[in-house]
N, CA, C and O of each residue as an XYZ file, in Angstrom:
524
protein
N     -42.633      3.303     -6.684
C     -41.772      2.132     -6.562
C     -40.344      2.603     -6.300
O     -39.892      3.589     -6.883
N     -39.632      1.890     -5.413
C     -38.216      2.147     -5.148
C     -37.437      0.881     -5.431
O     -37.854     -0.215     -5.057
N     -36.316      1.035     -6.088
C     -35.436     -0.098     -6.354
C     -33.995      0.346     -6.189
O     -33.678      1.531     -6.295
N     -33.131     -0.620     -5.928
C     -31.703     -0.337     -5.907
C     -30.954     -1.640     -6.163
O     -31.466     -2.730     -5.910
N     -29.743     -1.505     -6.665
C     -28.892     -2.686     -6.841
C     -28.270     -2.984     -5.481
O     -27.567     -2.147     -4.916
N     -28.528     -4.158     -4.971
C     -28.076     -4.529     -3.629
C     -26.626     -5.006     -3.623
O     -25.869     -4.706     -2.700
N     -26.252     -5.744     -4.649
C     -24.892     -6.255     -4.720
C     -24.571     -6.695     -6.140
O     -25.457     -6.918     -6.964
N     -23.285     -6.810     -6.395
C     -22.786     -7.324     -7.664
C     -22.009     -8.589     -7.368
O     -21.345     -8.693     -6.337
N     -22.092     -9.536     -8.259
C     -21.351    -10.777     -8.102
C     -19.984    -10.629     -8.767
O     -19.892    -10.253     -9.936
N     -18.935    -10.922     -8.024
C     -17.571    -10.860     -8.524
C     -17.003    -12.268     -8.492
O     -16.890    -12.870     -7.425
N     -16.647    -12.793     -9.655
C     -16.127    -14.157     -9.738
C     -14.697    -14.173     -9.211
O     -13.849    -13.398     -9.653
N     -14.444    -15.072     -8.255
C     -13.130    -15.176     -7.619
C     -12.610    -16.613     -7.704
O     -13.365    -17.557     -7.936
N     -11.296    -16.747     -7.508
C     -10.667    -18.066     -7.558
C     -10.868    -18.816     -6.245
O     -11.089    -20.027     -6.240
N     -10.790    -18.083     -5.125
C     -10.818    -18.716     -3.811
C     -11.465    -17.745     -2.816
O     -11.121    -16.564     -2.781
N     -12.382    -18.243     -2.027
C     -13.071    -17.381     -1.064
C     -12.099    -16.708     -0.096
O     -12.133    -15.489      0.079
N     -11.239    -17.502      0.528
C     -10.402    -16.971      1.596
C      -9.389    -15.947      1.090
O      -9.159    -14.933      1.749
N      -8.779    -16.198     -0.077
C      -7.827    -15.214     -0.594
C      -8.545    -13.926     -0.999
O      -7.994    -12.835     -0.848
N      -9.764    -14.046     -1.509
C     -10.535    -12.857     -1.880
C     -10.939    -12.074     -0.630
O     -10.835    -10.848     -0.605
N     -11.401    -12.781      0.406
C     -11.753    -12.111      1.667
C     -10.537    -11.375      2.217
O     -10.643    -10.216      2.619
N      -9.393    -12.036      2.237
C      -8.180    -11.411      2.770
C      -7.832    -10.148      1.990
O      -7.524     -9.121      2.595
N      -7.876    -10.202      0.666
C      -7.540     -9.026     -0.139
C      -8.506     -7.884      0.133
O      -8.084     -6.761      0.409
N      -9.787     -8.166      0.057
C     -10.768     -7.092      0.188
C     -10.832     -6.518      1.604
O     -11.032     -5.315      1.771
N     -10.666     -7.355      2.616
C     -10.753     -6.830      3.981
C      -9.434     -6.239      4.463
O      -9.445     -5.284      5.239
N      -8.309     -6.772      4.031
C      -7.028     -6.277      4.513
C      -6.460     -5.180      3.616
O      -6.147     -4.090      4.094
N      -6.328     -5.455      2.350
C      -5.705     -4.485      1.444
C      -6.641     -3.331      1.082
O      -6.195     -2.190      0.962
N      -7.935     -3.618      0.907
C      -8.867     -2.550      0.547
C      -9.673     -2.038      1.740
O     -10.441     -1.084      1.611
N      -9.497     -2.676      2.907
C     -10.192     -2.271      4.145
C     -11.717     -2.394      4.044
O     -12.436     -1.636      4.696
N     -12.209     -3.316      3.255
C     -13.647     -3.544      3.188
C     -14.090     -4.292      4.440
O     -13.274     -4.879      5.151
N     -15.377     -4.262      4.692
C     -15.971     -4.977      5.811
C     -16.542     -6.301      5.302
O     -17.226     -6.336      4.279
N     -16.257     -7.378      6.016
C     -16.867     -8.664      5.711
C     -18.261     -8.649      6.317
O     -18.409     -8.659      7.539
N     -19.280     -8.626      5.472
C     -20.664     -8.545      5.932
C     -21.249     -9.909      6.256
O     -22.062    -10.054      7.170
N     -20.818    -10.911      5.485
C     -21.397    -12.244      5.670
C     -20.481    -13.289      5.057
O     -19.889    -13.065      4.001
N     -20.367    -14.425      5.719
C     -19.648    -15.586      5.194
C     -20.396    -16.818      5.678
O     -20.099    -17.369      6.738
N     -21.369    -17.238      4.882
C     -22.259    -18.327      5.264
C     -22.016    -19.547      4.384
O     -22.153    -19.455      3.164
N     -21.656    -20.695      4.976
C     -21.514    -21.917      4.180
C     -22.876    -22.357      3.633
O     -23.868    -22.394      4.361
N     -22.903    -22.687      2.347
C     -24.125    -23.188      1.719
C     -24.021    -24.675      1.400
O     -25.030    -25.377      1.333
N     -22.804    -25.145      1.207
C     -22.530    -26.559      0.971
C     -21.050    -26.766      1.292
O     -20.396    -25.864      1.818
N     -20.527    -27.937      0.981
C     -19.105    -28.179      1.241
C     -18.209    -27.345      0.342
O     -17.045    -27.124      0.676
N     -18.721    -26.876     -0.792
C     -17.895    -26.125     -1.738
C     -18.380    -24.702     -2.009
O     -17.677    -23.924     -2.655
N     -19.563    -24.355     -1.526
C     -20.137    -23.056     -1.852
C     -20.429    -22.254     -0.586
O     -20.945    -22.778      0.401
N     -20.079    -20.955     -0.648
C     -20.346    -20.045      0.464
C     -21.019    -18.781     -0.061
O     -20.879    -18.430     -1.232
N     -21.737    -18.115      0.806
C     -22.358    -16.823      0.501
C     -21.491    -15.796      1.212
O     -21.594    -15.616      2.426
N     -20.623    -15.115      0.436
C     -19.643    -14.192      1.004
C     -19.896    -12.793      0.459
O     -19.842    -12.558     -0.748
N     -20.177    -11.861      1.384
C     -20.449    -10.477      0.976
C     -19.484     -9.526      1.677
O     -19.222     -9.647      2.873
N     -18.964     -8.578      0.902
C     -18.097     -7.534      1.434
C     -18.574     -6.182      0.909
O     -19.266     -6.103     -0.106
N     -18.192     -5.122      1.619
C     -18.541     -3.765      1.187
C     -17.529     -2.793      1.770
O     -16.910     -3.081      2.795
N     -17.357     -1.649      1.129
C     -16.464     -0.632      1.694
C     -16.937     -0.226      3.087
O     -18.134     -0.235      3.374
N     -15.986      0.129      3.948
C     -16.339      0.571      5.300
C     -17.292      1.750      5.231
O     -17.077      2.694      4.471
N     -18.339      1.688      6.023
C     -19.295      2.777      6.094
C     -20.266      2.852      4.936
O     -21.083      3.771      4.873
N     -20.193      1.914      4.033
C     -21.056      1.935      2.856
C     -22.484      1.554      3.213
O     -22.721      0.641      4.004
N     -23.416      2.258      2.625
C     -24.830      1.902      2.761
C     -25.396      1.506      1.405
O     -26.602      1.310      1.255
N     -24.516      1.392      0.424
C     -24.956      1.086     -0.934
C     -24.629     -0.330     -1.332
O     -24.630     -1.247     -0.510
N     -24.355     -0.487     -2.578
C     -24.100     -1.776     -3.200
C     -22.844     -2.436     -2.625
O     -21.829     -1.772     -2.410
N     -22.920     -3.732     -2.380
C     -21.779     -4.511     -1.931
C     -21.380     -5.522     -2.984
O     -21.983     -5.589     -4.056
N     -20.366     -6.306     -2.677
C     -19.898     -7.350     -3.586
C     -20.194     -8.724     -3.012
O     -19.942     -8.987     -1.836
N     -20.727     -9.591     -3.849
C     -20.869    -11.006     -3.522
C     -19.669    -11.697     -4.149
O     -19.542    -11.725     -5.373
N     -18.790    -12.254     -3.329
C     -17.610    -12.952     -3.832
C     -18.030    -14.372     -4.189
O     -18.302    -15.188     -3.308
N     -18.081    -14.655     -5.471
C     -18.613    -15.922     -5.974
C     -17.478    -16.768     -6.548
O     -16.885    -16.412     -7.566
N     -17.181    -17.882     -5.891
C     -16.104    -18.761     -6.355
C     -16.490    -19.412     -7.675
O     -17.574    -19.977     -7.813
N     -15.586    -19.322     -8.640
C     -15.824    -19.933     -9.951
C     -16.062    -21.425     -9.785
O     -15.316    -22.113     -9.088
N     -17.120    -21.920    -10.439
C     -17.499    -23.323    -10.278
C     -17.352    -24.130    -11.570
O     -17.655    -25.323    -11.590
N     -16.891    -23.490    -12.646
C     -16.723    -24.189    -13.913
C     -15.541    -23.575    -14.657
O     -15.046    -22.514    -14.277
N     -15.095    -24.238    -15.707
C     -13.995    -23.698    -16.514
C     -14.382    -22.364    -17.134
O     -13.565    -21.445    -17.192
N     -15.617    -22.252    -17.596
C     -16.059    -21.001    -18.197
C     -16.017    -19.867    -17.177
O     -15.555    -18.771    -17.492
N     -16.492    -20.118    -15.967
C     -16.442    -19.096    -14.926
C     -14.998    -18.765    -14.571
O     -14.667    -17.596    -14.375
N     -14.141    -19.764    -14.485
C     -12.730    -19.522    -14.180
C     -12.085    -18.629    -15.234
O     -11.213    -17.822    -14.914
N     -12.507    -18.767    -16.481
C     -11.935    -17.942    -17.546
C     -12.320    -16.473    -17.410
O     -11.706    -15.618    -18.047
N     -13.308    -16.169    -16.605
C     -13.777    -14.783    -16.413
C     -13.146    -14.107    -15.200
O     -13.301    -12.899    -15.019
N     -12.445    -14.856    -14.377
C     -11.833    -14.273    -13.184
C     -10.871    -13.166    -13.620
O      -9.947    -13.399    -14.399
N     -11.103    -11.977    -13.111
C     -10.243    -10.844    -13.418
C     -10.531    -10.154    -14.725
O      -9.869     -9.175    -15.069
N     -11.511    -10.648    -15.463
C     -11.794    -10.063    -16.775
C     -13.283    -10.116    -17.069
O     -13.689    -10.516    -18.160
N     -14.084     -9.724    -16.120
C     -15.528     -9.784    -16.307
C     -16.039     -8.731    -17.277
O     -17.173     -8.823    -17.748
N     -15.211     -7.723    -17.584
C     -15.667     -6.647    -18.476
C     -14.740     -6.445    -19.669
O     -14.727     -5.370    -20.267
N     -13.973     -7.461    -20.015
C     -13.127     -7.359    -21.201
C     -12.021     -6.330    -21.099
O     -11.595     -5.776    -22.113
N     -11.546     -6.063    -19.878
C     -10.431     -5.147    -19.697
C     -10.818     -3.712    -19.378
O      -9.942     -2.877    -19.152
N     -12.094     -3.413    -19.356
C     -12.552     -2.062    -18.973
C     -12.573     -1.938    -17.453
O     -12.612     -2.938    -16.736
N     -12.546     -0.698    -16.976
C     -12.762     -0.492    -15.546
C     -14.116     -1.090    -15.203
O     -15.110     -0.852    -15.890
N     -14.139     -1.861    -14.138
C     -15.330     -2.622    -13.780
C     -16.064     -2.028    -12.589
O     -17.294     -1.984    -12.573
N     -15.317     -1.573    -11.596
C     -15.927     -1.116    -10.358
C     -15.415      0.277    -10.013
O     -14.294      0.646    -10.364
N     -16.245      1.035     -9.327
C     -15.960      2.433     -9.026
C     -16.111      2.650     -7.526
O     -17.200      2.493     -6.973
N     -15.012      3.012     -6.876
C     -14.995      3.202     -5.435
C     -14.844      4.688     -5.135
O     -13.806      5.285     -5.421
N     -15.881      5.278     -4.560
C     -15.827      6.688     -4.171
C     -15.277      6.798     -2.762
O     -15.522      5.937     -1.917
N     -14.534      7.865     -2.520
C     -13.963      8.123     -1.209
C     -14.029      9.612     -0.911
O     -14.092     10.436     -1.823
N     -14.014      9.949      0.372
C     -13.931     11.357      0.759
C     -12.523     11.684      1.261
O     -12.277     12.784      1.757
N     -11.596     10.721      1.132
C     -10.196     10.923      1.511
C      -9.305     10.252      0.475
O      -8.678      9.228      0.748
N      -9.257     10.833     -0.700
C      -8.504     10.227     -1.799
C      -7.047     10.004     -1.418
O      -6.535      8.892     -1.548
N      -6.383     11.039     -0.953
C      -4.945     10.934     -0.688
C      -4.645      9.880      0.375
O      -3.721      9.084      0.210
N      -5.406      9.865      1.450
C      -5.181      8.891      2.506
C      -5.391      7.460      2.027
O      -4.591      6.576      2.332
N      -6.464      7.232      1.278
C      -6.748      5.874      0.801
C      -5.759      5.465     -0.279
O      -5.334      4.310     -0.326
N      -5.390      6.404     -1.149
C      -4.402      6.122     -2.193
C      -3.073      5.710     -1.561
O      -2.447      4.748     -2.007
N      -2.643      6.428     -0.531
C      -1.397      6.085      0.164
C      -1.504      4.708      0.829
O      -0.531      3.955      0.865
N      -2.693      4.385      1.354
C      -2.909      3.055      1.932
C      -2.751      1.971      0.865
O      -2.102      0.954      1.110
N      -3.337      2.180     -0.317
C      -3.203      1.203     -1.410
C      -1.739      0.998     -1.772
O      -1.296     -0.136     -1.953
N      -0.987      2.090     -1.878
C       0.442      1.983     -2.192
C       1.170      1.187     -1.116
O       1.979      0.313     -1.427
N       0.885      1.489      0.152
C       1.545      0.796      1.263
C       1.217     -0.690      1.278
O       2.032     -1.504      1.712
N       0.030     -1.047      0.807
C      -0.396     -2.455      0.773
C       0.083     -3.179     -0.477
O      -0.156     -4.377     -0.630
N       0.761     -2.460     -1.375
C       1.284     -3.085     -2.592
C       0.240     -3.310     -3.667
O       0.450     -4.111     -4.577
N      -0.890     -2.609     -3.573
C      -1.924     -2.727     -4.604
C      -1.391     -2.084     -5.877
O      -0.842     -0.983     -5.840
N      -1.554     -2.770     -6.998
C      -1.016     -2.278     -8.277
C      -1.848     -1.102     -8.784
O      -3.056     -1.210     -8.995
N      -1.157      0.027     -8.972
C      -1.780      1.217     -9.539
C      -1.559      1.164    -11.050
O      -0.423      1.102    -11.521
N      -2.644      1.190    -11.788
C      -2.580      1.093    -13.248
C      -2.457      2.481    -13.876
O      -1.758      2.661    -14.874
N      -3.140      3.455    -13.284
C      -3.079      4.831    -13.765
C      -2.996      5.736    -12.548
O      -3.867      5.679    -11.681
N      -1.953      6.580    -12.463
C      -1.783      7.440    -11.288
C      -2.885      8.491    -11.200
O      -3.642      8.692    -12.150
N      -2.965      9.158    -10.055
C      -4.023     10.148     -9.857
C      -3.996     11.251    -10.911
O      -2.940     11.697    -11.361
N      -5.197     11.668    -11.281
C      -5.353     12.807    -12.188
C      -6.588     13.580    -11.762
O      -7.500     13.047    -11.129
N      -6.588     14.848    -12.128
C      -7.733     15.704    -11.856
C      -8.620     15.714    -13.093
O      -8.173     16.041    -14.192
N      -9.865     15.356    -12.899
C     -10.836     15.341    -13.984
C     -11.981     16.279    -13.622
O     -12.063     16.750    -12.488
N     -12.852     16.548    -14.567
C     -13.980     17.451    -14.323
C     -14.841     16.969    -13.164
O     -15.417     17.788    -12.447
N     -14.939     15.670    -12.967
C     -15.796     15.095    -11.927
C     -15.080     14.870    -10.609
O     -15.729     14.589     -9.601
N     -13.734     14.989    -10.590
C     -13.001     14.801     -9.351
C     -11.619     14.226     -9.569
O     -11.106     14.222    -10.688
N     -11.017     13.742     -8.497
C      -9.699     13.114     -8.546
C      -9.899     11.618     -8.768
O     -10.756     11.004     -8.132
N      -9.115     11.030     -9.667
C      -9.297      9.617    -10.007
C      -7.950      8.939    -10.226
O      -7.011      9.544    -10.742
N      -7.873      7.678     -9.827
C      -6.751      6.792    -10.136
C      -7.354      5.425    -10.431
O      -8.453      5.114     -9.971
N      -6.640      4.613    -11.194
C      -7.107      3.271    -11.511
C      -6.180      2.271    -10.828
O      -4.957      2.366    -10.931
N      -6.787      1.307    -10.126
C      -6.003      0.246     -9.504
C      -6.575     -1.108     -9.875
O      -7.683     -1.216    -10.399
N      -5.793     -2.138     -9.592
C      -6.153     -3.514     -9.935
C      -6.396     -4.294     -8.657
O      -5.670     -4.120     -7.679
N      -7.412     -5.155     -8.652
C      -7.578     -6.043     -7.500
C      -6.680     -7.269     -7.684
O      -5.913     -7.335     -8.645
N      -6.768     -8.217     -6.789
C      -5.853     -9.362     -6.829
C      -6.020    -10.218     -8.071
O      -5.128    -11.002     -8.397
N      -7.135    -10.091     -8.771
C      -7.353    -10.897     -9.968
C      -7.146    -10.117    -11.260
O      -7.202    -10.691    -12.348
N      -6.907     -8.820    -11.148
C      -6.701     -8.007    -12.341
C      -7.898     -7.174    -12.747
O      -7.821     -6.439    -13.731
N      -9.019     -7.266    -12.012
C     -10.157     -6.388    -12.300
C      -9.729     -4.949    -12.069
O      -9.024     -4.653    -11.104
N     -10.151     -4.058    -12.947
C      -9.794     -2.647    -12.833
C     -10.858     -1.879    -12.064
O     -12.057     -2.061    -12.273
N     -10.391     -1.024    -11.178
C     -11.229     -0.183    -10.329
C     -10.844      1.267    -10.529
O      -9.661      1.573    -10.674
N     -11.805      2.160    -10.541
C     -11.558      3.592    -10.414
C     -11.704      3.957     -8.946
O     -12.718      3.648     -8.320
N     -10.685      4.618     -8.398
C     -10.794      5.245     -7.085
C     -11.081      6.705     -7.360
O     -10.293      7.379     -8.023
N     -12.199      7.201     -6.858
C     -12.654      8.547     -7.188
C     -13.016      9.323     -5.923
O     -13.732      8.827     -5.052
N     -12.509     10.538     -5.844
C     -13.025     11.489     -4.876
C     -13.777     12.536     -5.682
O     -13.166     13.404     -6.306
N     -15.099     12.456     -5.671
C     -15.893     13.401     -6.460
C     -15.624     14.846     -6.017
O     -15.328     15.112     -4.852
N     -15.734     15.745     -6.955
C     -15.476     17.168     -6.669
C     -16.371     17.707     -5.553
O     -15.942     18.565     -4.782
N     -17.571     17.230     -5.461
C     -18.527     17.781     -4.494
C     -18.471     17.111     -3.133
O     -19.333     17.380     -2.297
N     -17.479     16.237     -2.871
C     -17.453     15.563     -1.554
C     -16.672     16.363     -0.549
O     -16.546     15.951      0.604
């Protein structure tokens, strides 16, 4: 048997602002934007060149869901973005005004920095040692 996680659902405030942030500031690819109703869309994004897990941008539909925007993991790093060009991508994030929460450091597993998305979710940007 083979299995893999195809995508993760990320609760967002607004589809269009989330698409703009992920495609422009993070350079992700918009994989799909399909209307499902007047208020619901199926929106998927993924890092450029990724063959792995993507993000389903899911607009909050209730007060409870809205309360989770930007805090789906209680303040812990939520998502991990690997790159083979840490310095280039890090400089791009700075140029785009993405908030860096923790500057780059060298760890046993590679180079890492923590940044925030437009809603406050924390991401690790990692260039693994073996890349």
